[in-house]
DRENTORKOL-3810 file (N, C-alpha, C; in nm, 4 decimals):
REM DRENTORKOL-3810
@n.u->0.0849; n.v->-0.1177; n.w->0.0000; ca.u->0.0000; ca.v->0.0000; ca.w->0.0000; c.u->0.0898; c.v->0.1244; c.w->0.0000
@n.u->0.0643; n.v->0.2212; n.w->-0.0901; ca.u->0.1471; ca.v->0.3420; ca.w->-0.0956; c.u->0.1245; c.v->0.4315; c.w->0.0266
@n.u->0.2249; n.v->0.5101; n.w->0.0631; ca.u->0.2074; ca.v->0.6009; ca.w->0.1770; c.u->0.1033; c.v->0.7072; c.w->0.1472
@n.u->0.0361; n.v->0.7541; n.w->0.2502; ca.u->-0.0692; ca.v->0.8533; ca.w->0.2318; c.u->-0.0147; c.v->0.9957; c.w->0.2345
@n.u->0.1061; n.v->1.0128; n.w->0.2869; ca.u->0.1647; ca.v->1.1459; ca.w->0.2935; c.u->0.2838; c.v->1.1526; c.w->0.2001
@n.u->0.2865; n.v->1.2544; n.w->0.1154; ca.u->0.3984; ca.v->1.2722; ca.w->0.0242; c.u->0.5188; c.v->1.3261; c.w->0.0998
@n.u->0.6357; n.v->1.2718; n.w->0.0740; ca.u->0.7581; ca.v->1.3154; ca.w->0.1399; c.u->0.8364; c.v->1.4061; c.w->0.0462
@n.u->0.8796; n.v->1.5215; n.w->0.0968; ca.u->0.9579; ca.v->1.6153; ca.w->0.0178; c.u->1.0971; c.v->1.5574; c.w->-0.0048
@n.u->1.1560; n.v->1.5822; n.w->-0.1206; ca.u->1.2869; ca.v->1.5262; ca.w->-0.1551; c.u->1.3957; c.v->1.5661; c.w->-0.0571
@n.u->1.3854; n.v->1.6841; n.w->0.0084; ca.u->1.4897; ca.v->1.7261; ca.w->0.1024; c.u->1.4941; c.v->1.6335; c.w->0.2236
@n.u->1.3804; n.v->1.5729; n.w->0.2574; ca.u->1.3770; ca.v->1.4780; ca.w->0.3696; c.u->1.4455; c.v->1.3476; c.w->0.3326
@n.u->1.4124; n.v->1.2947; n.w->0.2174; ca.u->1.4689; ca.v->1.1658; ca.w->0.1786; c.u->1.6164; c.v->1.1762; c.w->0.1431
@n.u->1.6614; n.v->1.2915; n.w->0.0942; ca.u->1.8022; ca.v->1.3093; ca.w->0.0567; c.u->1.8856; c.v->1.3774; c.w->0.1657
@n.u->1.8228; n.v->1.4128; n.w->0.2798; ca.u->1.8926; ca.v->1.4828; ca.w->0.3893; c.u->1.9604; c.v->1.6106; c.w->0.3407
@n.u->1.8838; n.v->1.6987; n.w->0.2807; ca.u->1.9346; ca.v->1.8248; ca.w->0.2262; c.u->1.8770; c.v->1.9442; c.w->0.3012
@n.u->1.9506; n.v->2.0540; n.w->0.2967; ca.u->1.9068; ca.v->2.1831; ca.w->0.3471; c.u->1.9652; c.v->2.2898; c.w->0.2569
@n.u->1.9519; n.v->2.4169; n.w->0.2962; ca.u->2.0011; ca.v->2.5255; ca.w->0.2122; c.u->2.0766; c.v->2.6268; c.w->0.2954
@n.u->2.1744; n.v->2.6902; n.w->0.2312; ca.u->2.2462; ca.v->2.8031; ca.w->0.2898; c.u->2.2042; c.v->2.9298; c.w->0.2169
@n.u->2.1908; n.v->3.0379; n.w->0.2930; ca.u->2.1617; ca.v->3.1704; ca.w->0.2371; c.u->2.2711; c.v->3.2637; c.w->0.2884
@n.u->2.3454; n.v->3.3268; n.w->0.1973; ca.u->2.4553; ca.v->3.4155; ca.w->0.2332; c.u->2.4222; c.v->3.5554; c.w->0.1802
@n.u->2.4311; n.v->3.6584; n.w->0.2676; ca.u->2.3970; ca.v->3.7952; ca.w->0.2299; c.u->2.5176; c.v->3.8858; c.w->0.2542
@n.u->2.5540; n.v->3.9641; n.w->0.1543; ca.u->2.6622; ca.v->4.0619; ca.w->0.1647; c.u->2.5992; c.v->4.2010; c.w->0.1753
@n.u->2.5978; n.v->4.2583; n.w->0.2968; ca.u->2.5408; ca.v->4.3920; ca.w->0.3170; c.u->2.6401; c.v->4.5035; c.w->0.2864
@n.u->2.7643; n.v->4.4685; n.w->0.2581; ca.u->2.8656; ca.v->4.5681; ca.w->0.2228; c.u->2.8406; c.v->4.6179; c.w->0.0808
@n.u->2.9031; n.v->4.7280; n.w->0.0462; ca.u->2.8976; ca.v->4.7746; ca.w->-0.0925; c.u->3.0141; c.v->4.7180; c.w->-0.1730
@n.u->3.1019; n.v->4.6410; n.w->-0.1071; ca.u->3.2206; ca.v->4.5847; ca.w->-0.1713; c.u->3.2051; c.v->4.4351; c.w->-0.1966
@n.u->3.2762; n.v->4.3830; n.w->-0.2969; ca.u->3.2704; ca.v->4.2392; ca.w->-0.3248; c.u->3.3542; c.v->4.1593; c.w->-0.2251
@n.u->3.3090; n.v->4.0370; n.w->-0.1975; ca.u->3.3800; ca.v->3.9449; ca.w->-0.1082; c.u->3.3911; c.v->3.8087; c.w->-0.1763
@n.u->3.4998; n.v->3.7400; n.w->-0.1478; ca.u->3.5103; ca.v->3.5997; ca.w->-0.1879; c.u->3.4576; c.v->3.5169; c.w->-0.0715
@n.u->3.3671; n.v->3.4249; n.w->-0.1016; ca.u->3.3053; ca.v->3.3411; ca.w->0.0009; c.u->3.3532; c.v->3.1976; c.w->-0.0178
@n.u->3.4021; n.v->3.1397; n.w->0.0922; ca.u->3.4475; ca.v->3.0011; ca.w->0.0921; c.u->3.3632; c.v->2.9238; c.w->0.1935
@n.u->3.3097; n.v->2.8104; n.w->0.1500; ca.u->3.2265; ca.v->2.7260; ca.w->0.2364; c.u->3.2903; c.v->2.5880; c.w->0.2435
@n.u->3.3158; n.v->2.5415; n.w->0.3662; ca.u->3.3727; ca.v->2.4087; ca.w->0.3854; c.u->3.2753; c.v->2.3237; c.w->0.4658
@n.u->3.2700; n.v->2.1967; n.w->0.4350; ca.u->3.1809; ca.v->2.1072; ca.w->0.5083; c.u->3.1545; c.v->1.9811; c.w->0.4301
@n.u->3.0472; n.v->1.9104; n.w->0.4640; ca.u->3.0166; ca.v->1.7828; ca.w->0.3993; c.u->2.9945; c.v->1.7922; c.w->0.2483
@n.u->2.9426; n.v->1.9042; n.w->0.2001; ca.u->2.9213; ca.v->1.9242; ca.w->0.0572; c.u->3.0307; c.v->2.0150; c.w->0.0037
@n.u->3.0951; n.v->1.9742; n.w->-0.1042; ca.u->3.2014; ca.v->2.0541; ca.w->-0.1660; c.u->3.1394; c.v->2.1663; c.w->-0.2494
@n.u->3.1746; n.v->2.2906; n.w->-0.2141; ca.u->3.1232; ca.v->2.4074; ca.w->-0.2860; c.u->3.2425; c.v->2.4928; c.w->-0.3278
@n.u->3.2588; n.v->2.5206; n.w->-0.4566; ca.u->3.3692; ca.v->2.6046; ca.w->-0.4997; c.u->3.3544; c.v->2.7467; c.w->-0.4435
@n.u->3.4676; n.v->2.8110; n.w->-0.4097; ca.u->3.4655; ca.v->2.9502; ca.w->-0.3637; c.u->3.4016; c.v->3.0362; c.w->-0.4727
@n.u->3.3319; n.v->3.1417; n.w->-0.4311; ca.u->3.2661; ca.v->3.2289; ca.w->-0.5277; c.u->3.2730; c.v->3.3736; c.w->-0.4813
@n.u->3.2571; n.v->3.4658; n.w->-0.5753; ca.u->3.2545; ca.v->3.6083; ca.w->-0.5455; c.u->3.1102; c.v->3.6516; c.w->-0.5269
@n.u->3.0857; n.v->3.7236; n.w->-0.4169; ca.u->2.9533; ca.v->3.7780; ca.w->-0.3887; c.u->2.9645; c.v->3.9295; c.w->-0.3917
@n.u->2.9040; n.v->3.9903; n.w->-0.4908; ca.u->2.9111; ca.v->4.1353; ca.w->-0.5081; c.u->2.8424; c.v->4.2072; c.w->-0.3924
@n.u->2.8822; n.v->4.3319; n.w->-0.3702; ca.u->2.8229; ca.v->4.4127; ca.w->-0.2643; c.u->2.6734; c.v->4.4297; c.w->-0.2834
@n.u->2.5976; n.v->4.4112; n.w->-0.1743; ca.u->2.4533; ca.v->4.4281; ca.w->-0.1784; c.u->2.3772; c.v->4.3104; c.w->-0.2357
@n.u->2.4440; n.v->4.1989; n.w->-0.2595; ca.u->2.3790; ca.v->4.0816; ca.w->-0.3181; c.u->2.3705; c.v->3.9671; c.w->-0.2181
@n.u->2.2922; n.v->3.8660; n.w->-0.2561; ca.u->2.2786; ca.v->3.7466; ca.w->-0.1737; c.u->2.2654; c.v->3.6240; c.w->-0.2624
@n.u->2.2990; n.v->3.5097; n.w->-0.2057; ca.u->2.2689; ca.v->3.3806; ca.w->-0.2677; c.u->2.1833; c.v->3.3068; c.w->-0.1667
@n.u->2.0676; n.v->3.2625; n.w->-0.2090; ca.u->1.9751; ca.v->3.2044; ca.w->-0.1116; c.u->1.9296; c.v->3.0636; c.w->-0.1462
@n.u->2.0001; n.v->2.9971; n.w->-0.2340; ca.u->1.9547; ca.v->2.8630; ca.w->-0.2709; c.u->2.0715; c.v->2.7659; c.w->-0.2877
@n.u->2.1682; n.v->2.7719; n.w->-0.1955; ca.u->2.2806; ca.v->2.6793; ca.w->-0.2012; c.u->2.2357; c.v->2.5486; c.w->-0.1350
@n.u->2.2104; n.v->2.4479; n.w->-0.2148; ca.u->2.1640; ca.v->2.3192; ca.w->-0.1640; c.u->2.2841; c.v->2.2399; c.w->-0.1127
@n.u->2.2757; n.v->2.1956; n.w->0.0139; ca.u->2.3858; ca.v->2.1228; ca.w->0.0762; c.u->2.3328; c.v->2.0046; c.w->0.1576
@n.u->2.4234; n.v->1.9115; n.w->0.1858; ca.u->2.3890; ca.v->1.8007; ca.w->0.2744; c.u->2.3769; c.v->1.8514; c.w->0.4169
@n.u->2.3001; n.v->1.7812; n.w->0.4978; ca.u->2.2883; ca.v->1.8129; ca.w->0.6398; c.u->2.4270; c.v->1.7998; c.w->0.7031
@n.u->2.4620; n.v->1.8934; n.w->0.7911; ca.u->2.5909; ca.v->1.8882; ca.w->0.8590; c.u->2.6377; c.v->2.0250; c.w->0.9016
@n.u->2.7614; n.v->2.0316; n.w->0.9488; ca.u->2.8202; ca.v->2.1563; ca.w->0.9969; c.u->2.9130; c.v->2.2140; c.w->0.8908
@n.u->2.9001; n.v->2.3451; n.w->0.8683; ca.u->2.9755; ca.v->2.4142; ca.w->0.7646; c.u->3.0513; c.v->2.5324; c.w->0.8226
@n.u->3.1724; n.v->2.5532; n.w->0.7723; ca.u->3.2481; ca.v->2.6731; ca.w->0.8011; c.u->3.2295; c.v->2.7681; c.w->0.6843
@n.u->3.2010; n.v->2.8943; n.w->0.7131; ca.u->3.1794; ca.v->2.9928; ca.w->0.6074; c.u->3.2741; c.v->3.1097; c.w->0.6335
@n.u->3.3491; n.v->3.1483; n.w->0.5318; ca.u->3.4515; ca.v->3.2513; ca.w->0.5442; c.u->3.4346; c.v->3.3501; c.w->0.4287
@n.u->3.4422; n.v->3.4802; n.w->0.4601; ca.u->3.4349; ca.v->3.5816; ca.w->0.3542; c.u->3.5547; c.v->3.6751; c.w->0.3657
@n.u->3.6121; n.v->3.7102; n.w->0.2512; ca.u->3.7295; ca.v->3.7970; ca.w->0.2423; c.u->3.6995; c.v->3.9100; c.w->0.1448
@n.u->3.7148; n.v->4.0327; n.w->0.1914; ca.u->3.6888; ca.v->4.1506; ca.w->0.1080; c.u->3.7882; c.v->4.1551; c.w->-0.0072
@n.u->3.7388; n.v->4.1790; n.w->-0.1294; ca.u->3.8230; ca.v->4.1802; ca.w->-0.2483; c.u->3.8617; c.v->4.3203; c.w->-0.2940
@n.u->3.7843; n.v->4.4219; n.w->-0.2588; ca.u->3.8116; ca.v->4.5587; ca.w->-0.3041; c.u->3.7482; c.v->4.6572; c.w->-0.2069
@n.u->3.7935; n.v->4.7830; n.w->-0.2135; ca.u->3.7324; ca.v->4.8887; ca.w->-0.1344; c.u->3.7927; c.v->4.9084; c.w->0.0032
@n.u->3.9065; n.v->4.8479; n.w->0.0319; ca.u->3.9704; ca.v->4.8654; ca.w->0.1626; c.u->4.0940; c.v->4.9528; c.w->0.1489
@n.u->4.1349; n.v->5.0168; n.w->0.2610; ca.u->4.2509; ca.v->5.1052; ca.w->0.2587; c.u->4.3819; c.v->5.0293; c.w->0.2797
@n.u->4.3929; n.v->4.9554; n.w->0.3889; ca.u->4.5169; ca.v->4.8837; ca.w->0.4185; c.u->4.5002; c.v->4.7327; c.w->0.4138
@n.u->4.3978; n.v->4.6834; n.w->0.4805; ca.u->4.3762; ca.v->4.5399; ca.w->0.4896; c.u->4.2306; c.v->4.5062; c.w->0.4590
@n.u->4.2078; n.v->4.3935; n.w->0.3919; ca.u->4.0688; ca.v->4.3539; ca.w->0.3644; c.u->4.0005; c.v->4.3045; c.w->0.4909
@n.u->3.8698; n.v->4.3246; n.w->0.4983; ca.u->3.7905; ca.v->4.2713; ca.w->0.6091; c.u->3.7693; c.v->4.1225; c.w->0.5881
@n.u->3.7651; n.v->4.0487; n.w->0.6989; ca.u->3.7410; ca.v->3.9057; ca.w->0.6958; c.u->3.6332; c.v->3.8723; c.w->0.7984
@n.u->3.5444; n.v->3.7825; n.w->0.7623; ca.u->3.4395; ca.v->3.7375; ca.w->0.8533; c.u->3.4279; c.v->3.5866; c.w->0.8415
@n.u->3.3976; n.v->3.5193; n.w->0.9526; ca.u->3.3764; ca.v->3.3751; ca.w->0.9449; c.u->3.2785; c.v->3.3295; c.w->1.0503
@n.u->3.2206; n.v->3.2147; n.w->1.0253; ca.u->3.1229; ca.v->3.1565; ca.w->1.1170; c.u->3.1154; c.v->3.0062; c.w->1.0945
@n.u->3.0489; n.v->2.9402; n.w->1.1848; ca.u->3.0166; ca.v->2.7978; ca.w->1.1705; c.u->2.8649; c.v->2.7857; c.w->1.1819
@n.u->2.8055; n.v->2.7154; n.w->1.0881; ca.u->2.6599; ca.v->2.6968; ca.w->1.0868; c.u->2.6264; c.v->2.5497; c.w->1.0696
@n.u->2.5214; n.v->2.5056; n.w->1.1370; ca.u->2.4725; ca.v->2.3691; ca.w->1.1224; c.u->2.3466; c.v->2.3690; c.w->1.0371
@n.u->2.3514; n.v->2.2950; n.w->0.9283; ca.u->2.2379; ca.v->2.2842; ca.w->0.8371; c.u->2.1563; c.v->2.1616; c.w->0.8767
@n.u->2.0276; n.v->2.1823; n.w->0.8932; ca.u->1.9368; ca.v->2.0738; ca.w->0.9270; c.u->1.8467; c.v->2.0416; c.w->0.8081
@n.u->1.7862; n.v->1.9291; n.w->0.8124; ca.u->1.7056; ca.v->1.8798; ca.w->0.7010; c.u->1.5894; c.v->1.9731; c.w->0.6688
@n.u->1.5820; n.v->2.0122; n.w->0.5419; ca.u->1.4724; ca.v->2.0923; ca.w->0.4847; c.u->1.4654; c.v->2.2349; c.w->0.5389
@n.u->1.5720; n.v->2.2855; n.w->0.5991; ca.u->1.5718; ca.v->2.4217; ca.w->0.6517; c.u->1.6707; c.v->2.5098; c.w->0.5775
@n.u->1.6436; n.v->2.6416; n.w->0.5792; ca.u->1.7344; ca.v->2.7404; ca.w->0.5234; c.u->1.8101; c.v->2.8036; c.w->0.6389
@n.u->1.9431; n.v->2.7971; n.w->0.6346; ca.u->2.0272; ca.v->2.8549; ca.w->0.7368; c.u->2.0961; c.v->2.9763; c.w->0.6765
@n.u->2.0774; n.v->3.0927; n.w->0.7387; ca.u->2.1303; ca.v->3.2163; ca.w->0.6828; c.u->2.2502; c.v->3.2703; c.w->0.7580
@n.u->2.3338; n.v->3.3446; n.w->0.6854; ca.u->2.4454; ca.v->3.4170; ca.w->0.7432; c.u->2.4655; c.v->3.5434; c.w->0.6620
@n.u->2.4875; n.v->3.6551; n.w->0.7327; ca.u->2.5109; ca.v->3.7825; ca.w->0.6635; c.u->2.6345; c.v->3.8497; c.w->0.7208
@n.u->2.6943; n.v->3.9329; n.w->0.6418; ca.u->2.8107; ca.v->4.0122; ca.w->0.6828; c.u->2.8060; c.v->4.1432; c.w->0.6074
@n.u->2.8774; n.v->4.2458; n.w->0.6413; ca.u->2.9540; ca.v->4.2615; ca.w->0.7632; c.u->2.8639; c.v->4.2867; c.w->0.8821
END
């Protein structure tokens, strides 16, 4: 007998999402480390990425300012735990 409740694919595949927001007017390189391999990417000032599909687990997120600084670029980092079917957000600066 088939199940009566439909299961969303994020439950069966143990997936969640990351949302990264850059509130600066300057571009940053964003590096994400964790169970899912994600290539580093540039996030322009005032932009966001809100649909990074990743496996459930703990992720390190690091951002490095690429332009607009006087002496040294700004750096920000955090650790976030992604849970099944949830969107986990992080913003900087």
